[in-house]
VEXDREN-2710 file (C-alpha; in Angstrom, 1 decimal):
% VEXDREN-2710
k/r/px/py/pz
1/MET/90.7/92.1/32.5
2/ASN/90.7/94.4/35.6
3/ASP/90.1/92.8/39.0
4/PRO/86.7/93.6/40.5
5/PRO/86.8/96.3/43.2
6/LYS/86.9/95.0/46.7
7/PRO/83.6/95.1/48.5
8/LYS/83.1/98.2/50.6
9/ARG/81.0/96.3/53.0
10/ARG/84.0/94.3/54.2
11/ASN/86.1/97.4/54.8
12/TRP/83.2/99.0/56.7
13/ALA/82.9/95.9/58.9
14/LEU/86.6/95.9/59.7
15/ARG/86.5/99.6/60.6
16/ALA/83.5/99.0/62.9
17/ILE/85.3/96.2/64.6
18/ALA/88.4/98.3/65.1
19/VAL/86.4/101.2/66.5
20/LEU/84.5/98.9/68.8
21/PHE/87.7/97.3/70.0
22/LEU/89.3/100.7/70.7
23/ALA/86.2/102.0/72.5
24/SER/86.1/98.8/74.7
25/LEU/89.8/99.2/75.5
26/LEU/89.3/102.9/76.5
27/ALA/86.3/102.0/78.6
28/LEU/88.3/99.3/80.4
29/MET/91.2/101.6/81.0
30/GLY/88.8/104.2/82.3
31/TRP/87.2/101.7/84.6
32/PHE/90.6/100.5/86.0
33/CYS/91.6/104.2/86.6
34/TRP/88.4/104.8/88.5
35/VAL/88.9/101.7/90.7
36/TYR/92.5/102.8/91.3
37/VAL/91.4/106.2/92.4
38/GLN/88.9/104.7/94.8
39/ILE/91.5/102.4/96.3
40/GLU/93.9/105.3/96.9
41/ASN/91.2/107.4/98.4
42/PHE/90.2/104.7/100.9
43/ALA/93.9/103.9/101.6
44/GLY/94.7/107.5/102.5
45/PHE/91.6/108.4/104.6
46/ASP/90.9/107.1/108.1
47/GLN/87.1/107.1/108.7
48/VAL/87.3/105.9/112.3
49/ALA/84.5/107.0/114.6
50/PRO/82.7/105.5/117.6
51/SER/81.3/102.2/116.6
52/ASP/79.9/98.9/118.0
53/ALA/82.9/96.7/117.0
54/ILE/86.3/96.8/115.3
55/CYS/86.8/94.1/112.6
56/VAL/90.4/92.9/111.8
57/LEU/90.7/91.2/108.5
58/GLY/93.0/88.1/108.8
59/ALA/96.4/87.7/107.2
60/ALA/99.2/85.2/107.3
61/GLU/100.3/83.6/110.5
62/TYR/103.3/81.4/111.2
63/ASP/102.9/78.6/113.7
64/GLY/100.5/80.5/115.8
65/ARG/102.2/83.9/115.5
66/PRO/100.9/86.7/113.4
67/SER/102.9/87.8/110.4
68/PRO/104.2/91.4/110.3
69/VAL/101.3/92.5/108.2
70/PHE/98.7/90.8/110.4
71/ARG/100.4/92.1/113.6
72/ALA/100.3/95.7/112.2
73/ARG/96.5/95.2/111.7
74/LEU/96.0/93.9/115.2
75/ASP/98.2/96.6/116.7
76/HIS/96.1/99.2/114.9
77/ALA/92.9/97.6/116.1
78/PHE/94.3/97.5/119.7
79/GLU/95.1/101.3/119.6
80/LEU/91.5/102.0/118.4
81/TYR/90.2/99.8/121.2
82/LYS/92.3/101.6/123.8
83/ARG/90.9/104.9/122.5
84/GLY/87.4/103.7/123.2
85/ILE/86.3/103.5/119.6
86/ALA/84.4/100.3/120.2
87/PRO/83.9/97.8/123.0
88/TYR/84.5/94.7/120.9
89/ILE/87.1/93.4/118.4
90/ILE/86.2/90.8/115.8
91/THR/89.2/88.8/114.5
92/LEU/88.6/87.0/111.2
93/GLY/90.2/84.2/109.2
94/GLY/90.3/80.5/108.9
95/THR/93.1/77.9/108.8
96/ASN/95.6/77.7/106.0
97/LYS/98.2/75.0/106.0
98/ASP/98.6/74.4/109.7
99/GLU/96.4/73.9/112.8
100/TYR/96.1/77.5/113.6
101/SER/93.3/79.8/112.3
102/GLU/94.0/83.5/111.7
103/GLY/91.0/84.4/113.9
104/ALA/92.3/82.4/116.8
105/VAL/95.9/83.8/116.4
106/GLY/94.5/87.3/116.3
107/ARG/92.5/86.6/119.5
108/ASP/95.5/85.3/121.3
109/TYR/97.7/88.2/120.2
110/LEU/95.2/90.7/121.4
111/MET/94.8/89.0/124.7
112/SER/98.5/89.1/125.2
113/LEU/98.2/92.9/124.8
114/GLY/95.6/93.0/127.6
115/VAL/92.3/92.8/125.7
116/PRO/89.9/90.7/127.8
117/GLU/88.6/87.5/126.0
118/SER/85.0/88.8/126.6
119/ALA/85.8/91.7/124.3
120/ILE/86.9/89.6/121.4
121/ILE/84.7/87.7/118.9
122/GLU/86.8/85.3/116.8
123/GLU/85.7/84.0/113.4
124/THR/87.7/80.9/112.2
125/GLU/85.9/79.7/109.0
126/SER/86.5/82.3/106.2
127/ARG/89.2/81.8/103.6
128/ASN/89.2/84.9/101.5
129/THR/88.1/88.6/101.6
130/GLU/84.6/88.0/100.3
131/GLU/84.0/85.2/102.8
132/GLN/85.3/87.4/105.7
133/ALA/83.0/90.2/104.7
134/HIS/80.0/87.9/104.6
135/ARG/81.0/86.5/108.0
136/ILE/81.1/90.0/109.4
137/ALA/77.5/90.5/108.3
138/ILE/76.4/87.3/110.0
139/ILE/78.2/88.2/113.2
140/ALA/76.9/91.8/113.2
141/ARG/73.3/90.7/112.8
142/ALA/73.6/88.0/115.4
143/ASN/75.1/90.5/118.0
144/ASN/73.1/93.6/117.0
145/LEU/76.2/95.5/115.9
146/ARG/75.0/98.5/113.9
147/ARG/78.2/100.3/113.0
148/LEU/81.6/98.7/112.4
149/VAL/85.2/99.8/111.9
150/VAL/87.1/97.6/109.5
151/VAL/90.9/97.4/109.8
152/SER/93.1/96.1/107.1
153/ASP/95.8/97.2/104.6
154/GLY/95.0/100.5/103.0
155/THR/94.8/99.1/99.4
156/HIS/92.4/96.4/100.7
157/LEU/89.8/98.7/102.2
158/PHE/87.8/99.9/99.2
159/ARG/86.9/96.3/98.1
160/ILE/86.1/95.3/101.7
161/HIS/83.9/98.4/102.1
162/GLU/82.0/97.7/98.9
163/ILE/81.4/94.0/99.7
164/CYS/80.2/94.9/103.3
165/ALA/78.0/97.7/102.0
166/ALA/76.4/95.2/99.5
167/ASP/75.6/93.0/102.5
168/GLY/73.7/96.0/104.1
169/LEU/76.4/96.9/106.7
170/ASN/77.3/100.3/107.9
171/VAL/81.0/100.2/107.7
172/LEU/83.8/102.7/108.4
173/THR/87.4/101.9/107.3
174/SER/90.7/102.5/109.1
175/PRO/94.0/101.6/107.3
176/ARG/96.6/100.0/109.5
177/THR/100.1/101.5/109.9
178/ARG/102.2/100.8/106.8
179/VAL/104.7/98.0/107.1
180/THR/107.4/98.0/104.4
181/ILE/107.4/94.5/103.0
182/GLY/108.9/93.7/99.6
183/THR/109.6/96.2/96.8
184/GLY/107.7/98.7/94.8
185/THR/107.0/95.9/92.4
186/ASP/105.2/94.0/95.1
187/GLU/103.1/97.0/95.9
188/ALA/102.2/97.3/92.3
189/LYS/101.2/93.7/92.3
190/ARG/99.0/94.2/95.3
191/LEU/97.3/97.1/93.6
192/ALA/96.7/95.1/90.5
193/HIS/95.3/92.3/92.5
194/GLU/92.9/94.6/94.2
195/ILE/91.8/96.2/91.0
196/LEU/91.2/92.9/89.3
197/SER/89.6/91.3/92.3
198/TYR/87.1/94.2/92.8
199/THR/86.4/94.1/89.0
200/ALA/85.6/90.4/89.1
201/TRP/83.4/90.8/92.2
202/ARG/81.5/93.7/90.7
203/PHE/80.9/92.2/87.3
204/SER/79.8/88.8/88.9
205/ARG/77.2/90.8/90.9
206/VAL/76.0/92.5/87.7
207/ALA/75.8/89.1/85.9
208/VAL/73.9/87.5/88.8
209/SER/71.5/90.4/89.0
210/ALA/70.9/90.3/85.2
211/LEU/70.2/86.5/85.3
212/MET/67.7/87.0/88.2
213/ARG/65.9/89.6/86.2
214/VAL/65.7/87.4/83.1
215/ASN/64.5/84.5/85.3
216/THR/61.8/86.7/86.8
217/ARG/60.5/87.7/83.4
218/LEU/60.6/84.2/82.0
219/LYS/58.8/82.5/84.8
220/PRO/55.3/83.7/83.9
221/LEU/55.9/82.7/80.2
222/LEU/57.1/79.2/81.2
223/HIS/54.0/78.6/83.4
224/LYS/51.5/79.6/80.7
END
């Protein structure tokens, strides 16, 4: 007796799953490529223009002294301040494992360069990029700062710009002078970190927005 033919439905289902998987993979690769291009565009373009304040994103500090990366950001902000780009500098970043906060270390370093304390606004509570961007929004609204220049590493600026823009801020970006730290592998890791971090932030916003829309539509039904 001949074996019965295999059902065509199963083959069709497997093909559909394979096509869907490949389409999803291509879409994800396309998304990552788009984010990479945006990161490179922001890293290579200085948008600096007269503004109300210069914001310096925090980085590592060692016993009250800024790390080479943090110092490069602060030096760049100082140069912009000397050029008269803005009358205030905002230093950002909370404490890590010691008693010093990145915001306070940034303030002290800028004062050692000759920036008066009255021209510096320090923020010492934030612990990551998203928190720093939200704190910028709070400080800007409290001090009526309408346009801001954000200083950080070039690869960091696209994500910062997008988070600040989502908070309703008018933000320009200015990449700090490159400091060679680590190898090409380290740079690739930083890029991958930015791509994945931006993707996670963007999709979390989409998810929250979708849930809010569902909740809005369900409310009238639940109260009937």
